[in-house]
C-alpha positions in Angstrom: 192.3 85.5 132.1 188.8 86.3 132.7 188.0 89.9 131.4 186.4 92.6 133.4 184.6 94.8 131.4 184.1 98.5 132.5 181.7 101.1 131.6 184.4 103.3 130.8 186.4 100.9 128.1 183.5 99.1 126.5 180.6 101.9 126.3 182.1 103.2 123.4 181.8 100.1 121.6 177.9 99.7 122.1 175.0 100.9 120.1 171.5 101.3 121.4 169.6 100.2 118.4 171.6 96.8 118.0 171.1 96.4 121.8 167.4 96.1 121.1 167.6 94.2 118.3 169.6 91.3 120.3 166.8 91.7 123.1 164.2 91.1 120.7 165.8 88.2 118.8 166.6 86.6 122.2 162.9 86.5 123.3 162.4 84.0 120.2 164.3 81.9 122.4 162.9 79.4 124.9 161.8 81.2 128.0 164.4 82.3 130.5 164.7 80.6 134.0 164.8 83.4 136.7 165.8 83.6 140.6 166.2 86.5 142.7 167.7 86.6 146.4 167.7 89.5 148.3 169.4 89.9 151.8 169.1 92.3 154.3 170.5 94.1 157.2 168.7 97.1 158.6 169.0 99.5 155.4 171.5 97.7 153.7 170.7 95.0 151.1 172.5 92.5 148.5 170.3 91.5 145.6 171.3 88.6 143.3 169.5 88.4 140.2 170.0 85.1 138.5 169.2 83.7 134.6 169.6 81.0 132.6 168.5 81.1 128.8 169.2 77.8 127.0 171.7 78.6 124.1 173.0 82.0 125.9 174.4 80.9 128.9 174.0 82.1 132.7 174.6 84.9 134.2 174.0 86.2 138.2 174.3 90.2 138.9 174.8 90.8 142.5 174.5 94.5 143.8 174.9 95.7 147.3 172.9 98.9 148.3 174.4 100.6 151.4 172.3 103.9 151.8 174.9 105.2 154.5 177.6 105.5 152.2 176.4 108.6 150.8 177.6 110.3 154.0 180.9 108.8 153.6 181.1 110.1 149.8 181.1 106.6 148.5 178.8 104.9 145.9 175.7 103.9 147.7 175.0 101.1 144.9 178.0 98.6 143.6 178.1 95.6 142.2 178.9 93.3 139.1 177.8 90.7 136.8 179.2 87.0 136.0 178.6 85.6 132.6 179.0 81.9 132.4 179.5 79.4 129.1 175.8 77.7 128.5 177.9 74.4 127.8 180.7 74.2 130.2 179.5 76.5 133.2 183.2 78.1 132.5 182.9 82.1 133.8 183.4 84.1 130.4 183.4 87.8 132.0 182.9 89.8 134.7 181.1 93.1 133.4 180.6 96.1 136.0 177.2 96.9 137.4 176.8 100.3 136.0 177.6 99.3 132.5 175.0 96.5 132.5 172.2 98.2 134.2 172.3 101.5 132.2 172.3 99.5 129.1 169.6 97.2 130.1 167.3 99.9 131.6 167.1 102.5 128.7 167.5 99.5 126.0 164.3 98.2 127.3 162.3 100.9 127.4 163.7 102.2 123.9 162.9 98.6 122.4 159.2 99.0 124.2 158.8 102.6 122.5 160.0 101.0 119.0 157.2 98.3 119.0 154.9 100.2 120.7 155.2 104.0 119.9 153.5 105.9 116.8 156.0 105.5 114.0 155.7 109.2 113.5 156.4 110.1 117.3 158.0 113.7 117.6 158.5 114.5 120.9 159.6 112.8 124.3 158.7 113.8 127.6 161.1 112.3 130.4 159.6 112.8 133.9 162.8 112.6 136.3 166.1 114.0 135.8 168.5 111.3 137.3 170.9 108.7 135.8 168.3 106.6 133.8 167.0 110.1 132.7 170.5 110.8 131.2 170.3 107.3 129.4 167.1 107.8 128.3 168.4 110.8 126.1 170.9 108.9 124.6 169.3 105.9 123.8 165.8 107.8 122.5 168.2 110.2 120.5 169.8 106.8 118.8 166.3 106.1 117.4 165.1 109.7 116.3 168.2 112.1 116.2 165.7 114.9 116.0 163.0 113.9 118.5 162.3 117.1 120.8 162.9 116.3 124.4 161.3 118.0 127.3 162.5 117.1 131.2 160.3 117.7 134.2 161.5 117.1 137.8 159.9 117.9 141.1 162.9 120.3 141.7 163.3 122.4 138.7 167.3 122.5 139.2 168.1 118.7 138.7 166.2 118.9 135.1 168.0 122.1 134.3 171.3 120.8 135.1 170.9 117.6 133.0 169.3 119.5 129.7 172.4 121.4 130.0 174.4 118.7 129.1 172.6 117.9 126.0 171.9 119.6 122.7 168.2 121.1 122.4 166.8 119.5 125.2 164.3 121.8 127.3 162.9 121.6 130.7 159.4 122.3 132.1 157.5 123.0 135.4 154.2 122.2 134.2 153.5 118.6 134.3 150.0 118.0 133.3 150.6 120.3 130.1 153.8 118.8 129.3 152.2 115.0 129.6 149.2 116.2 127.6 151.9 117.5 124.3 154.2 114.9 124.1 154.1 112.0 121.9 155.8 109.6 124.4 156.2 109.8 128.2 158.9 108.1 130.0 158.8 108.2 133.8 161.9 107.2 135.7 161.2 108.6 139.4 161.3 107.2 143.0 157.4 108.1 143.6 155.1 105.6 145.4 152.0 107.6 144.6 151.1 108.2 140.9 152.7 111.3 139.3 150.7 110.7 135.7 146.9 110.7 135.7 144.8 108.9 132.7 142.9 112.4 132.5 146.2 113.9 131.1 146.7 111.4 128.3 145.5 112.1 125.0 144.8 109.3 121.8 148.0 108.2 120.0 150.2 108.5 123.0 153.0 106.0 124.2 153.6 106.0 127.9 156.7 104.3 129.4 156.7 103.6 132.9 160.3 102.7 134.4 160.9 103.9 138.2 158.4 101.6 140.0 160.4 98.6 141.3 159.1 97.4 144.6 155.4 96.1 145.7 154.2 99.9 147.1 155.5 101.9 144.1 153.5 103.5 141.3 154.1 106.4 138.9 150.8 106.2 136.8 146.9 106.1 138.3 144.5 103.5 137.5 142.5 105.8 134.8 146.2 106.0 132.6 146.3 102.0 132.8 142.7 101.7 132.0 143.1 104.2 129.3 145.9 102.4 127.6 146.4 99.0 125.7 148.7 97.4 128.5 152.0 96.0 127.8 155.3 94.7 130.1 158.7 93.6 129.1 158.2 90.4 131.1 154.9 89.1 132.9 156.9 87.0 135.3 158.9 89.8 136.9 155.8 92.3 136.6 152.5 91.5 137.4 153.3 90.0 140.9 156.3 91.7 142.2 155.7 95.6 141.1 153.0 97.8 142.7 152.6 99.5 139.4 150.2 96.3 138.3 149.9 94.8 141.8 147.9 97.5 143.5 145.3 98.1 140.6 145.3 94.1 140.3 144.4 93.7 143.7 141.9 96.8 143.6 139.8 95.3 140.5 140.8 98.4 138.7 142.3 96.0 136.2 142.6 92.2 135.0 145.4 90.0 134.2 144.0 89.8 131.1 144.2 93.4 130.7 148.2 92.8 130.2 148.1 92.1 126.3 151.5 90.6 125.9 155.4 90.9 126.7 158.2 91.0 124.8 157.7 87.2 124.1 154.5 88.2 122.2 155.6 91.5 120.7 158.8 89.4 118.9 156.3 87.7 117.3 154.3 90.6 115.9 150.9 88.8 117.5 150.2 91.6 119.6 151.0 95.4 119.6 149.5 98.9 118.8 146.3 98.4 116.6 145.3 102.2 115.7 147.5 105.5 115.5 144.7 106.5 117.9 145.6 103.7 120.5 147.2 105.0 124.3 150.1 102.4 124.6 151.5 101.7 128.1 154.8 99.9 128.7 155.8 98.9 131.8 160.0 98.2 132.3 160.0 95.7 135.3 163.5 94.6 134.4 165.1 91.3 135.1 167.7 88.9 135.1 166.9 87.6 131.8 167.2 91.5 130.0 170.6 91.8 132.3 171.8 88.3 130.5 170.8 89.4 127.1 172.2 92.6 127.6 175.6 91.3 128.9 175.8 89.0 125.5 175.5 91.7 123.6 178.3 93.5 125.3 180.5 90.7 125.4 180.2 90.0 121.9 181.3 93.7 120.8 184.0 93.4 123.5 185.4 90.2 121.7 184.9 91.8 118.7 187.1 94.5 119.2 189.7 92.5 120.4 190.3 91.1 117.0 
């Protein structure tokens, strides 16, 4: 019988640091083949993202987005991932989208910070107070248990509610001051216009950009990208697809060559932070290859637990 792995059943088996190690190791393999298919009917969408990594197998994650479901008391985002054996093509598992997406998204950013932030970073500002913000708190605390964490959101109430769920997490309403004070700034919003201004940044910081995922969305302005050493999780899924980079590339504010590396480069140690004074900027763009890498770690942990 093909196992169906849910967030509730499998999450207790998982480890944020081990996931980052697994993602980094997977980037030392041959590059993934990646394909996306998007279908639309009015505001409703079906997005299917597929990846094939030689030696790791195949994965297809399909997610439906039905905004009208909220009014019916139903989830607006639903989906699952199929994992296939690399040698036979047989289905190995069905994994709940919520499990894959949570761990892939926060794990991606945590790995970026582990590779690019200053080792002595002591404070984190999370810009946003939704589901991703909650998973970022869990992930960063797994790396640095005593990390001082502050939340900001456009409306204070969601940030206050989220902070109440965790130990020693505070909130702020002063975004410029909070950005300037933090060692790491992680953004997970639905912003279409930049929230983070380069003028607020100071030497030594790490800026982690998660939220923008369409060609019209941005969370940081041109100056923030220009002041930082710029990295992405994957050139293939960011440069030509996400407004965070597409818009400043089109205007000439940055060039392709300003993107100094992605996880394939970072996995070799050939690029990265050069000085404690560097500002590093990392764009978390996601992608089906990261879904597959995450799925492999999840499936491995589940199988070990069955022994």
